[in-house]
C-alpha positions in Angstrom: 12.3 -53.5 61.3 14.1 -56.7 60.9 10.9 -58.7 61.0 9.6 -56.8 58.0 12.2 -58.2 55.7 11.2 -61.2 53.5 13.0 -64.5 53.7 15.2 -65.2 50.6 14.5 -68.4 48.7 16.7 -70.4 46.4 14.0 -72.1 44.3 12.8 -74.6 47.0 9.5 -73.9 48.6 10.2 -75.5 52.0 9.3 -72.2 53.9 5.9 -71.9 52.3 3.1 -73.7 54.2 1.2 -76.3 52.3 -2.0 -74.2 52.3 -0.1 -71.2 50.9 1.7 -73.4 48.4 -1.7 -74.8 47.3 -3.1 -71.3 46.8 -0.1 -70.0 45.0 -0.1 -73.0 42.7 -3.8 -72.7 42.0 -3.4 -69.0 41.1 -0.3 -69.5 39.0 1.5 -66.8 40.9 5.3 -66.6 40.6 7.5 -64.7 43.0 10.8 -62.9 42.7 13.5 -61.5 44.9 15.9 -58.8 43.6 18.9 -58.1 45.8 20.0 -54.6 45.0 23.3 -55.0 46.8 24.5 -58.0 44.7 22.3 -57.5 41.7 21.1 -61.1 42.0 17.5 -61.8 40.8 15.9 -65.0 42.1 12.7 -66.4 40.5 10.8 -69.4 41.8 9.8 -72.2 39.5 6.3 -70.9 38.8 7.7 -67.5 37.6 10.2 -69.4 35.4 7.3 -71.4 33.9 5.2 -68.3 33.5 8.0 -66.8 31.4 8.5 -70.1 29.5 12.1 -70.5 30.8 14.1 -73.0 32.9 16.6 -72.3 35.6 19.5 -73.2 33.4 18.6 -70.5 30.8 17.7 -67.7 33.2 20.7 -65.4 33.8 19.5 -64.4 37.3 19.9 -60.6 36.7 17.6 -57.7 36.1 19.2 -57.4 32.6 18.2 -61.0 31.9 14.6 -60.2 32.9 14.5 -57.1 30.7 15.5 -59.1 27.7 12.2 -61.1 28.1 10.0 -58.0 28.2 8.5 -56.8 24.9 10.7 -53.9 23.5 7.8 -51.5 23.5 7.2 -52.0 27.3 10.8 -52.1 28.6 11.1 -48.4 29.4 7.8 -48.3 31.3 8.7 -51.4 33.4 12.1 -50.0 34.1 10.6 -46.7 35.2 8.2 -48.5 37.5 11.0 -50.5 39.1 13.1 -47.3 39.4 10.3 -45.5 41.1 9.9 -48.2 43.7 13.6 -48.3 44.4 13.9 -44.5 44.6 10.9 -44.0 46.9 11.3 -47.3 48.8 7.7 -47.8 47.7 5.3 -50.0 45.7 6.0 -51.5 42.4 3.1 -52.0 39.9 3.4 -52.9 36.2 1.6 -54.7 33.5 3.6 -55.6 30.4 4.1 -58.1 27.6 6.8 -60.7 27.5 7.9 -62.7 24.5 7.8 -66.5 25.0 10.5 -68.7 23.4 8.0 -69.7 20.6 7.6 -66.0 19.7 4.1 -65.5 21.2 3.4 -62.6 23.5 1.9 -62.9 27.0 0.6 -60.2 29.2 2.0 -60.2 32.8 0.8 -58.2 35.8 3.4 -57.7 38.5 3.4 -56.1 41.9 5.9 -55.8 44.7 7.6 -53.7 47.2 11.0 -52.3 47.9 12.6 -52.7 51.3 15.1 -50.4 52.9 18.4 -51.2 54.6 19.9 -49.6 57.7 20.7 -46.4 55.8 17.1 -45.9 54.6 17.8 -46.7 51.0 16.3 -49.6 49.1 18.3 -52.9 49.3 15.8 -55.4 48.0 12.6 -55.6 45.8 10.3 -58.5 46.4 7.2 -59.2 44.5 5.0 -61.5 42.5 3.7 -61.8 39.0 0.8 -63.5 37.3 -0.5 -63.9 33.8 -2.8 -60.8 33.5 -5.5 -63.0 31.9 -6.0 -64.5 35.4 -7.3 -61.2 36.7 -10.3 -59.1 35.6 -10.7 -59.5 31.8 -12.4 -56.1 31.6 -9.5 -54.4 33.4 -7.0 -56.2 31.4 -8.6 -55.2 28.1 -8.9 -51.6 29.2 -5.2 -51.5 30.3 -4.1 -53.1 27.0 -6.1 -50.5 25.0 -4.6 -47.6 27.0 -1.1 -49.0 26.6 -1.4 -49.6 22.9 -3.5 -46.6 21.7 -1.7 -43.7 19.8 -3.6 -41.1 21.9 -1.9 -39.8 25.0 -3.6 -40.6 28.3 -2.9 -39.9 31.9 -4.8 -40.1 35.1 -4.6 -37.8 38.2 -5.9 -38.6 41.6 -7.7 -36.2 43.9 -4.4 -34.9 45.2 -3.4 -34.0 41.6 -0.8 -36.7 41.4 -0.2 -38.8 38.3 -1.4 -42.3 38.9 -1.0 -43.6 35.3 0.7 -42.3 32.1 0.5 -44.4 29.0 3.4 -44.8 26.6 2.2 -42.2 24.1 1.8 -39.6 26.9 5.2 -40.5 28.3 6.7 -39.9 24.8 4.9 -36.5 24.3 5.9 -35.4 27.8 9.4 -36.5 27.2 10.7 -33.0 27.8 10.1 -33.5 31.5 13.1 -35.3 33.0 11.3 -37.7 35.3 8.6 -40.3 35.2 5.4 -38.4 36.0 3.7 -41.2 38.0 3.6 -40.2 41.7 4.3 -36.5 41.1 2.0 -33.6 41.5 1.1 -32.1 38.1 1.6 -28.5 39.3 5.0 -29.3 40.6 6.2 -31.2 37.6 4.6 -28.7 35.2 4.8 -25.3 36.9 4.2 -23.4 33.7 0.7 -24.8 33.7 -0.3 -22.9 36.9 -2.6 -20.0 36.2 -3.1 -21.1 32.6 -6.0 -22.7 30.7 -4.6 -26.1 31.8 -5.1 -25.4 35.5 -8.3 -23.4 35.1 -10.0 -26.2 33.0 -8.7 -29.1 35.1 -9.9 -27.6 38.3 -13.3 -26.6 36.7 -13.8 -30.2 35.6 -13.0 -31.5 39.1 -15.3 -29.0 40.8 -18.2 -29.2 38.4 -17.9 -32.9 37.6 -18.4 -31.8 33.9 -15.9 -32.8 31.1 -13.9 -30.0 29.5 -12.1 -29.6 26.2 -9.7 -26.9 25.0 -6.5 -26.2 23.1 -3.5 -24.7 24.8 0.2 -24.1 24.4 2.8 -25.3 26.9 6.2 -23.5 26.7 9.6 -25.1 26.7 10.8 -27.7 27.5 7.7 -29.1 25.7 7.1 -26.1 23.4 4.0 -27.6 21.8 0.3 -27.1 21.3 -2.1 -29.6 22.7 -5.8 -30.5 22.3 -7.1 -31.6 25.7 -10.2 -33.5 26.7 -10.5 -34.1 30.5 -13.4 -35.5 32.5 -13.8 -36.3 36.2 -13.8 -39.8 37.6 -14.5 -41.1 41.2 -10.7 -41.3 41.7 -9.7 -37.9 40.2 -9.3 -36.8 36.6 -8.8 -38.7 33.3 -7.1 -36.7 30.5 -6.7 -37.5 26.8 -4.5 -35.2 24.8 -3.1 -34.8 21.3 0.0 -32.9 20.1 -1.5 -30.5 17.6 1.6 -28.4 17.0 1.8 -29.3 13.3 -1.9 -28.8 12.9 -1.8 -25.4 14.6 1.2 -24.4 12.4 -0.8 -25.4 9.3 -3.8 -23.6 10.6 -1.8 -20.5 11.4 -0.2 -20.6 8.0 -3.6 -20.8 6.4 -4.8 -17.9 8.6 -1.7 -15.9 7.6 -2.4 -16.6 3.9 -6.0 -15.6 4.3 -5.1 -12.5 6.2 -2.5 -11.6 3.6 -4.9 -12.2 0.7 -7.7 -10.2 2.4 -5.3 -7.3 3.1 -3.9 -7.3 -0.5 -7.5 -7.4 -1.9 -8.4 -4.5 0.3 -5.3 -2.6 -0.8 -6.0 -3.3 -4.4 -9.6 -2.1 -4.0 -8.5 1.0 -2.2 -6.0 1.9 -5.0 -8.3 1.1 -7.9 -11.6 2.4 -6.5 -10.7 6.0 -7.1 -9.5 8.0 -10.1 -7.0 9.8 -7.7 -4.2 7.4 -6.6 -3.3 9.8 -3.8 -6.7 9.2 -2.3 -6.2 5.5 -2.7 -2.8 5.5 -1.1 -4.1 7.7 1.8 -6.7 5.0 2.4 -3.9 2.6 3.1 -3.4 4.2 6.5 -6.9 3.1 7.6 -6.3 -0.4 6.3 -2.9 -0.9 7.9 -4.1 0.3 11.3 -4.6 -1.8 13.4 -4.1 -4.9 11.2 -0.3 -4.3 10.8 0.5 -1.3 13.0 -0.8 0.9 15.8 -0.3 4.0 13.8 1.2 5.0 10.5 2.0 7.9 8.1 1.7 7.9 4.3 4.2 10.0 2.3 4.3 10.7 -1.4 7.0 12.1 -3.7 5.9 15.1 -5.7 9.0 15.8 -7.7 9.4 15.0 -11.4 9.9 11.5 -12.4 13.5 10.5 -12.9 14.9 13.3 -10.8 16.8 12.9 -7.5 14.3 13.0 -4.7 14.9 15.7 -2.1 13.2 16.7 1.2 11.2 19.4 -0.7 9.7 16.7 -2.9 8.1 14.8 0.0 4.6 15.4 1.3 2.8 13.5 4.1 -0.8 13.0 2.9 -2.3 10.6 5.5 -2.0 9.6 9.1 -3.9 7.2 11.3 -3.9 5.9 14.9 -5.7 3.0 16.4 -6.6 5.1 19.4 -8.9 8.0 18.4 -7.6 10.0 21.3 -4.1 9.9 19.7 -5.3 10.8 16.2 -4.7 14.5 16.5 -1.3 13.9 18.0 -0.3 11.8 14.9 -1.7 14.4 12.6 0.3 17.2 14.3 3.4 15.1 14.1 2.8 14.4 10.4 2.4 18.1 9.8 5.7 19.0 11.5 8.1 16.0 11.1 9.5 16.4 7.5 11.2 19.8 8.2 12.5 18.5 11.5 14.1 15.4 10.2 17.9 15.4 10.0 19.7 14.4 6.7 20.6 11.0 8.2 17.0 10.2 9.1 15.7 6.7 8.4 13.0 8.1 6.0 15.7 9.5 3.7 17.7 6.3 3.8 14.6 4.3 2.8 14.2 6.4 -0.3 17.6 5.2 -1.6 16.6 1.5 -1.6 13.8 -0.9 -2.2 13.8 -2.9 1.1 12.1 -1.8 4.3 14.1 -0.4 7.1 13.2 -2.1 10.4 13.7 -0.6 13.8 12.9 -3.6 16.0 13.4 -2.1 19.4 13.7 1.3 21.1 12.1 3.1 18.1 11.3 6.1 20.2 15.0 6.7 21.0 16.2 5.8 17.5 14.0 8.2 15.6 14.2 10.9 18.3 17.9 10.9 17.6 17.3 12.0 14.0 14.7 14.7 14.8 15.8 18.2 15.6 14.8 19.5 19.0 11.3 21.1 18.9 7.6 20.4 18.5 8.0 17.4 16.1 10.3 15.5 18.5 8.1 16.3 21.5 5.0 15.0 19.7 6.9 11.9 18.6 8.1 11.1 22.1 4.5 11.4 23.4 3.5 8.8 20.9 6.4 6.6 22.1 6.5 3.7 19.7 8.6 0.6 20.5 9.2 -0.6 16.9 8.9 0.9 13.5 9.3 0.0 9.8 9.8 2.4 6.9 8.6 0.9 3.6 9.5 2.6 0.3 6.7 2.6 -2.3 8.6 1.9 -5.6 7.1 1.8 -9.1 8.2 2.9 -12.5 11.8 2.3 -11.4 11.9 4.8 -8.6 10.5 5.7 -5.1 7.1 7.3 -5.3 6.3 7.4 -1.6 6.8 5.8 1.8 4.8 4.0 4.5 6.0 4.6 8.0 4.4 2.2 10.5 4.8 2.0 14.3 3.9 -0.4 17.1 3.8 0.2 20.8 5.4 -2.0 23.4 2.1 -3.8 23.9 2.6 -5.6 20.6 5.5 -7.7 19.4 8.0 -6.1 16.9 7.4 -6.4 13.2 8.3 -9.9 12.1 9.2 -11.6 8.8 5.5 -12.2 7.9 4.7 -8.6 8.5 7.6 -7.4 6.3 6.6 -9.9 3.5 3.1 -8.5 3.5 4.3 -4.9 3.5 6.6 -5.6 0.6 3.5 -6.6 -1.4 1.5 -3.7 -0.2 4.4 -1.3 -0.9 4.8 -2.8 -4.4 1.1 -2.3 -5.3 1.0 1.2 -3.8 4.3 2.2 -5.4 3.1 1.0 -8.8 -0.2 2.9 -8.5 1.6 6.1 -7.6 4.2 5.6 -10.4 1.4 5.1 -12.9 -0.4 8.1 -11.6 2.7 10.3 -11.9 3.3 9.1 -15.5 -0.4 9.6 -16.2 -0.4 13.1 -14.8 2.7 14.1 -16.8 1.4 12.7 -20.0 -2.0 14.3 -19.5 -0.5 17.6 -18.5 1.7 17.5 -21.6 -1.2 16.7 -23.9 -3.4 19.2 -22.2 -0.8 21.9 -22.4 -0.2 21.2 -26.0 -3.9 21.3 -26.7 -4.6 24.5 -24.7 -1.7 26.3 -26.4 -3.6 26.0 -29.7 -7.0 26.9 -28.3 -6.9 30.7 -28.6 -9.3 33.2 -27.2 -12.3 33.9 -29.5 -12.9 37.3 -31.2 -15.8 39.6 -30.1 -17.6 41.1 -33.0 -20.2 43.8 -32.3 -23.3 41.7 -33.1 -22.5 38.4 -31.2 -20.8 37.1 -28.1 -18.6 34.0 -28.2 -17.7 31.9 -25.2 -15.5 28.8 -25.2 -14.7 26.0 -22.7 -12.3 23.0 -22.7 -12.5 20.3 -20.1 -9.8 17.6 -20.2 -10.7 13.9 -19.6 -9.8 12.3 -16.3 -8.1 9.5 -18.2 -4.9 10.5 -19.9 -5.8 8.2 -22.8 -8.8 10.3 -23.7 -7.0 13.7 -23.8 -5.8 15.4 -27.0 -8.3 15.3 -29.9 -11.0 17.9 -29.2 -10.7 21.6 -30.2 -12.6 24.7 -30.9 -11.8 27.9 -32.9 -13.4 31.2 -33.7 -12.1 33.9 -36.1 -13.4 36.7 -38.3 -12.8 36.3 -42.1 -11.7 39.2 -44.2 -15.3 39.7 -45.5 -16.5 40.4 -41.9 -18.2 37.1 -41.2 -17.5 35.4 -37.9 -16.7 31.7 -38.0 -16.9 29.2 -35.1 -15.5 25.7 -35.4 -15.8 22.6 -33.2 -13.8 19.5 -34.0 -12.6 16.2 -32.7 -9.5 14.4 -34.2 -9.8 10.6 -34.2 -7.4 9.3 -31.5 -6.2 10.6 -28.2 -3.0 11.7 -26.4 -0.2 13.9 -27.6 -0.3 12.4 -31.1 -3.9 13.4 -31.4 -3.2 16.8 -30.0 -0.5 17.3 -32.6 -2.8 16.1 -35.4 -5.5 18.4 -34.1 -3.1 21.3 -34.4 -2.4 20.5 -38.0 -6.1 20.3 -39.0 -7.0 23.4 -37.0 -4.2 25.4 -38.6 -5.1 24.2 -42.1 -8.7 25.1 -41.7 -8.1 28.5 -40.2 -5.5 29.4 -42.9 -7.7 28.3 -45.8 -10.7 30.1 -44.4 -8.7 33.3 -43.9 -7.1 33.3 -47.4 -10.1 32.3 -49.5 -12.9 34.0 -47.6 -15.0 31.0 -48.7 -18.0 29.5 -46.9 -17.9 26.4 -44.6 -18.5 23.7 -47.3 -15.8 25.0 -49.6 -13.3 25.4 -46.8 -13.8 21.9 -45.6 -13.5 20.5 -49.1 -10.1 22.3 -49.5 -8.9 20.9 -46.1 -9.7 17.4 -47.5 -7.5 18.2 -50.5 -4.6 19.5 -48.5 -4.7 16.6 -46.0 -4.4 14.2 -48.9 -1.8 16.2 -50.7 0.4 16.6 -47.6 -0.2 12.9 -46.7 -1.5 13.9 -43.2 -2.8 10.5 -42.0 -5.6 11.7 -39.7 -9.4 12.0 -39.7 -11.6 14.4 -37.8 -15.2 15.3 -37.3 -15.9 19.0 -37.7 -18.7 21.5 -37.7 -17.8 24.9 -39.3 -20.4 27.6 -38.8 -20.3 31.1 -40.2 -22.5 34.0 -38.9 -23.3 36.4 -41.7 -25.3 39.7 -41.7 -26.1 42.2 -44.4 -26.9 45.8 -43.4 -30.6 45.1 -44.0 -30.5 42.0 -41.8 -28.7 43.9 -39.1 -31.3 46.6 -39.3 -34.0 44.0 -38.8 -32.1 42.2 -36.0 -31.5 39.1 -38.0 -28.4 37.0 -38.6 -27.9 34.1 -41.0 -26.1 31.0 -39.7 -24.4 28.9 -42.5 -22.8 25.7 -41.5 -21.3 22.4 -42.9 -21.1 19.2 -40.8 -18.3 16.6 -41.4 -19.6 13.7 -39.3 -20.0 15.7 -36.0 -22.9 15.8 -33.5 -25.3 18.6 -34.6 -25.1 22.1 -33.1 -28.1 23.3 -31.0 -29.9 26.6 -31.3 -32.2 28.0 -28.6 -34.7 30.7 -29.4 -36.8 32.2 -26.6 -40.3 33.7 -27.2 -41.2 37.1 -25.9 -42.6 36.5 -22.5 -42.5 38.3 -19.2 -41.7 35.2 -17.1 -39.8 32.7 -19.3 -40.2 29.0 -18.7 -38.7 26.1 -20.7 -42.0 25.9 -22.6 -41.1 29.4 -24.0 -37.7 28.2 -25.3 -37.5 26.3 -28.6 -34.3 24.2 -29.0 -33.5 22.8 -32.4 -30.9 20.4 -33.5 -29.1 21.7 -36.6 -28.6 18.6 -38.6 -28.9 20.3 -42.0 -29.7 18.7 -45.3 -26.8 16.2 -45.0 -24.1 15.1 -42.5 -21.0 14.6 -44.6 -18.2 12.2 -44.0 -15.3 13.0 -41.6 -12.4 15.1 -42.9 -9.5 13.1 -44.1 -11.4 10.0 -45.3 -11.8 10.8 -49.1 -10.4 13.9 -50.7 -13.3 14.1 -53.3 -16.0 14.1 -50.7 -18.9 16.4 -51.5 -19.4 19.0 -48.8 -22.9 20.6 -48.3 -24.1 23.6 -46.4 -27.3 24.5 -44.6 -28.6 28.0 -43.7 -30.9 29.3 -40.9 -31.9 32.8 -40.0 -31.7 33.7 -36.3 -33.2 36.5 -34.3 -31.5 38.6 -31.7 -31.0 36.7 -28.4 -30.7 33.3 -30.1 -28.1 31.0 -28.5 -26.1 28.6 -30.6 -24.1 25.7 -28.9 -21.4 23.6 -30.6 -19.8 20.8 -28.7 -17.8 17.6 -29.0 -19.2 14.1 -28.3 -17.6 13.8 -24.9 -20.4 16.0 -23.6 -23.3 13.8 -24.7 -22.0 10.3 -25.1 -22.5 7.8 -22.3 -21.7 4.1 -22.2 -24.8 2.0 -22.9 -26.8 5.1 -24.0 -27.9 6.2 -27.5 -26.3 9.4 -28.7 -29.7 10.9 -29.4 -30.6 10.5 -25.7 -27.5 12.5 -24.8 -28.2 15.3 -27.3 -31.8 15.4 -26.0 -30.6 15.8 -22.4 -28.3 18.6 -23.5 -31.1 20.4 -25.3 -33.2 20.2 -22.1 -30.3 21.7 -20.1 -29.8 24.5 -22.6 -33.6 25.3 -22.5 -33.5 25.5 -18.7 -30.5 27.9 -18.7 -32.0 30.2 -21.4 -35.3 30.3 -19.5 -33.4 31.1 -16.3 -31.7 34.0 -18.0 -28.2 32.8 -17.2 -25.5 34.9 -18.9 -23.4 33.0 -21.5 -20.2 32.5 -19.4 -22.2 31.1 -16.5 -24.4 29.1 -18.8 -21.4 27.1 -20.2 -20.2 26.4 -16.7 -23.6 25.1 -15.8 -23.7 23.0 -18.9 -20.5 21.3 -17.8 -21.7 20.9 -14.3 -25.1 19.4 -15.2 -23.9 17.2 -18.1 -20.6 16.0 -16.5 -21.5 15.4 -12.8 -18.4 13.1 -12.3 -15.0 12.9 -13.8 -15.3 13.2 -17.6 -14.4 10.0 -19.5 -13.5 12.0 -22.7 -12.2 15.5 -23.2 -14.9 18.1 -24.1 -14.8 21.3 -26.1 -17.7 23.7 -26.3 -18.4 26.9 -28.2 -21.5 29.0 -27.4 -22.6 32.1 -29.4 -25.3 34.5 -28.4 -26.6 37.1 -30.9 -26.9 40.8 -29.7 -26.9 44.2 -31.4 -23.8 45.6 -29.9 -20.8 44.6 -27.7 -22.5 46.0 -24.6 -25.2 43.4 -24.7 -24.5 39.9 -23.2 
């Protein structure tokens, strides 16, 4: 309407009534008229004075006005003017100006845009006042909101932005327009249906404040910490960009997760004497933390040899869904023979890096499976992504971890692969050490067993032997037993332990055993003399070894045989004492009817190999029929933190129980090992048991 348009002014106030002029002067209100067609900006004298300018210095353009506005407020004022022009609407702004003397002054301005015949804005007319002339409380609050580093915006009851402070405007800069006047759900459509909308509406409905953290996707692509509370006019919202904080927090969580996983892996691998068991446990650790299901494979072939399909063995499988567990186990049982030569599994064996199948793992692996049960089972499991991690240690592949994820999880990422490299390195090293351990132990044990011959069986006694290798390869190789009949007819039993372990100890044991046996057979001498000669030969041949030994000889004259008696003559070179068990005649034997004696003798001499001139002594005891003599190495009775006498006493009790129970000699030695070594032996153990009887038919 023509009558709605304001009347332009040129600086004179002739058109303003005296009463209005008085009111305007009293309030200190200045007015302006901005012609959008010509660009001319006209200020009255009061507005010039408010800005500390005169008419000669004012350029009369919107650019000239903008130069007076504080640099931090220019964008906001420009947006407010642009909003009024674009919408043919109201203009509201509060901002700072810089006076000629350098001081700042707060200005509050308001106005309105007017449309021309075509409906677009042609003029903006308004007024301005020093903001200190309004409500001091409102002014201070506005200044705080404008200056504070925390982002703030206000929404009215129609969910339209009514105010956005500079910090919020900067953080929301990914949105291409000034938010004021826009509906939040239209300007930020990705907020619909998310924690943003749910929390804002809950606050508005319950009149209770809310706080939460949420992510907004591109163009913002940031995490925010939000605090919103209802007001009579709508909703007030403070928010912080916490993207960096979240990234730091997530990095710490990833580090904690990685450390926790590696600690669990280390515990699984070290908490058992069998590395295969430890590596199998990895399946339960990796699912569901890293994968939905996985299979653990080990290499059985000899170290250093080229790995072939025949060397692979799947030893563990796990699925996050118990209902799918049997399916995975069946697949693990059938897949290796069904894999083609170009399968990812075989490729992974050739390198040290994981092979990643990021997408379509079902199709990719099905393509390298022969048609049949394995392929059908795999397609039922239907993974989306997979990774095959070689377990390398000791310079070669010792196994593989194959992990799978469904399409409900994202593919394996860089963080997952880094963690799996660490897991694979630890598991591969454990398996490599285990293979080296097994080969060394098997070599030492094979060498040792090759020299532990079967005992003789004279007609008046029964000899039984046992050898139990240590679980730890470092403890295998020094213990031995022997039994032979000398030319004079006496039966000798020997138990010994070379100082040291491993293959070197096994070889030294072979030397000592052979020397002792050879000297005894050629001289037909008793135990003390034989051991003395062994000392001499070890010194003469410069065999640098020492050993503890008990040599016992069972002797029997015709008269003693007729009486059912046998003499036991022995010499001890620093070894635990033999035990002898003698049962009384009783209908129902109990342990109280069995006497067990420790055969220490008159002296326990020094170990063999220490000093060639060592005196060797003997002791003799006469034994009745049915007596049982037990010789053993220290691995049977020694325990960490326990006195040796306690171990010998425990063995004596076990021997008494077995004799009272009437257990035959072979079974008795098995029971001795079972009862004395309930777990994995920490040292190798050799045992010789002798039971006296009148003829070979009696056991």
